[in-house]
N, C-alpha and C positions, 0 to 999 in steps of 0.2 A: 504493500500500500504506500509506504514511504517512497519507494522507487518510482511509483506511478505519479506521485505528487510532484517529484522533482522533474520528471519527464514533461508534465503539463506546464510547469514554470518555464522550462527550457523552450517549449514551443511558443509560449507567449512572448518570450524575450526575442527570439530569433526569427519568428515567422513574420516577415514584413512583405506585404503585397506591393509596396511601392517599387517600381522598377529602379534598379541600381545603374548608375552611370559607369560604364566600363572604361577605367583609366589605366593605361599600360603602366606597369611598375617602372619607377624611376623617371617618368616623364615630367612630374611636378615634384618640387621640394618645398617643405614648409620652413619658414624662417623661425628659428628658435626664440627670437626676441619679439617680433611684431606679429608672428603667427600668419603672416601673409603667404599664400601659395604662389610660388614662382616657377615659371616655365624653365626647365633645366637648361635649355639652349641659351636663354637670356642670362641665366646665372653664370654660365661658362664665359659669356662675353664680358661680364663684369668681374672676372677673376674670383667668382664665388663671394661677392659682396652684395648684400641686399640693397637694392636701389631705394627701398622705402625708408629703412632705418639705419643703414650703414653697418649692420651686423656682419662680421667676418666669419663665414663658415670655416670649420676646420678642413684643411686640405691635406692630401698625401704628399710624401716626399717626391715621387715622380711628377705630380702635378706642379709642385713648387719649382722643381728644376726646369720643367718645360716652360713655365711662365717667365723664368729669370734668365736662363742661358740662351745664347745664340743657337740657332737650330743646328743640331748635329755636333756641337762643340764639347759636350760633357762626356768625359771618359771616367767611368767609375773605377775606383781602386779598392782593394781589399774586400771585394764582394764575398769571397768564400771564407772570410774570417768569422768564425762563430765561437761562442763560449761553450763551457762544459757545465756539468752539474756537480759542483764541488761539495755540496751538502747532501747529495742524494735526496733532494727535496721531492716528496711524493707528487707524481704527475707532471713534474716540471719538463722533462724531456718530451713527453707526449704533447704538452701544451705548445712548446716551441715548434715542434714538427707541424702541428695543426696550423699555427700562425704562418709558418713559411708557405704552406700550401694555399692558405686563404689570401695572403697579401702579396705573394711573389717576392717578398723580401727575406733575407737571411737573418737580419737583425734590425734593431730599432733606429738605425741611422744609416744613411747613404752618404758616402764620401767620394770625392773625386776632384778632377781638374776640369774647369770649363771656362768659357768666355762670356762676359757680359758687355754687350756692345763693343766687342773686339778686345776687351781688356781681360787678360788671363788671371784667374783667381783659383785658390784652393777653397773648395766649397763642401760644407757638411750640412745635411738636412735631416732632422729627426722626424720620425713618423709615429704618431700616437696610436696607430692601429696595432702596433706590435707591442703588446704588454704595456700599453699606455706610455710608450716611449721611455720606459724605465731603463736605467743604466746598470748593466752588468759588466762583466769582464770585456766582452766583445765590443760593446759600445765605447767604453773607456779606451780600449786599445786602438780602435779605429779612429777616434778623435785625436789621440796622441800621435798616431802615425801621420794623420793629416797635417797636424801642426808641424811635425818634422819635415814633411814633404814641402810645406810652405817655406820653411827655413832653407831647405836645400835648393829650392828653385827660386828663392827670393820673390815669392808671390804674396799679395795680400790675402788674408784669410777671412772667410765669412762663414759663420755657423748659425743656422736657424734652429732654435731650441723649442721643443715641446715635450714635456716629460712629467710623469708622476713622481720622479725621484729615483733614488737608488733601488735596485732590484732585490727585494727581500729574499728571493729564492737562492741568492748567492751570498747572503750574509756579509761578512767582513770583506770578502773579495770585491763585492760591488762598492763598498765604502772606500776601499783603497783607490778606486778610480778617480775619486775627487782629488786626492793628492797628486796622482800621476798626471792627470790632465792639467792641473794648475801649475805643476813644475814645468811641464812642456811649454805652457804659455808664458811663464816667466822667462824662459830662454828665448822664446819668440820675441818678447818685448825688448830684451837686451840687444837683439839683432836689429832693432829699429824698424821692424815690420808692422804693418797695419793689421789689426784684428777688429773686425766688426761683429758684434754679437747682436743677433736679431731675435727677440723674444716673441713667441707666439703662444696661443692659448692651449693648454696651461703650461707654465714653466715653474715647477715646484721642487721641493725636496733637495736631494743631493746635487742635482744638476744646477738648480738656482744658486746653491751654495758653493759652486765651483766654477766651471768654465763659462757658464751663462752670464755671470755678472763681472767677468774680468775683461770685457772688451775695451779697447781704446775708445770706441764709439759704441754706445748701447742704444739700439732702436727697438721699438715694440709695436705690435699691431694694436689697433683700438680694441678696448674692452678685454684684453687678455688678462687672465688670472696669473699673477706673478708673486711668488713668495716661498717661504720654506714650509711651514705647517699651514694647513688649510684654515680658513676663517672660522669654521665650526669648532675645530680643535682649539684654536686660540681662545675663543669665547668661553668654551667649557673650562679651560685652564685658568684664565684670569677672572672668570665670572663677571664679565662686563660686555656690553654691546660695543661692537666696533663701529668706527665712522662709516658713513655712507660711501660706497665705492672703494672701501679698503682693499688693498692688494690688486687693484686694477692697474693697467698700464698708465692711465691718466693720473691716478693717485700717486704712483711712483714718479711720474714726470714732475708733478707739483712739488714733491719732496726731494728732488735732485738725484734719484736713483737711475733714471732713464734720460737720455739726451733728447729723444724726439719720438713722438707717437706718429706712425706713418700709415696712411691708408694703403692697402695692398695694391691699389691701382697706381700708386706713385712709387712703389717699391723699386722697380727697375731703374726709373729715371733718377731717383735720389741716390741709389747705390752707384750708378754711373757717374754722377757728379762728384761723389766722394772719392771714388777710385781715380778719376781723372786728376783731381787735386793731389792725391797721394802719388800717382805715377809722375806727375809734373815736378814734384819736389825731391824725388829720389836721386 
């Protein structure tokens, strides 16, 4: 009798005689901020920025590289560099393999050499589809090797960050990457080379506490969450309400932690201008 009752409720909830509009999957996307439905082709033309409210959709590393680099100029390095499972963390290897199949990436960062309007750069782009862009051994090693490649070839360095922080499945090994990447960037700085850190949503944890905030120039996308611990954790710890907009890129700009908040549609032109100034004074 109880089963029959649930069956009747299910019929009442789902039995809708109104014809449904058949919309192909992926044709329209909803803006997370203003909730407006946007035709995907229109969104692509604006580099995944909502024309109604300016919300910046999260994008993948391959999309970012395609938007930024001259066509056919990007050459990936260390693609096959992957981490291990130092703690024998339950299910970790299986999760990594599944993500590699789903994303086409081997790790949470893509590194390589490319050109931006003809100017050669060492470029790293993180991808939050891969374990939320968390930094384990492989991510730290790829970033470090990219920094040294920049030093070796005397190239300006640009890293786009998006990360939930250090990768808990690798324990202390992941935390060691904070020191390793920072030490490499200290040498890069002594060589007098340019490092531009470009923060995107979200940049948190061990990544924000290491290479993300060490740029000679620190740029950020509008509305990006940037910080170490998340706002809910901070509020629960200090038992106080945080200021409006706390840990957004605009808040950090106001307090001197970020040099400029940059609309994605201006990303390539601004980076070109900075690189031209740098190349001109070398």
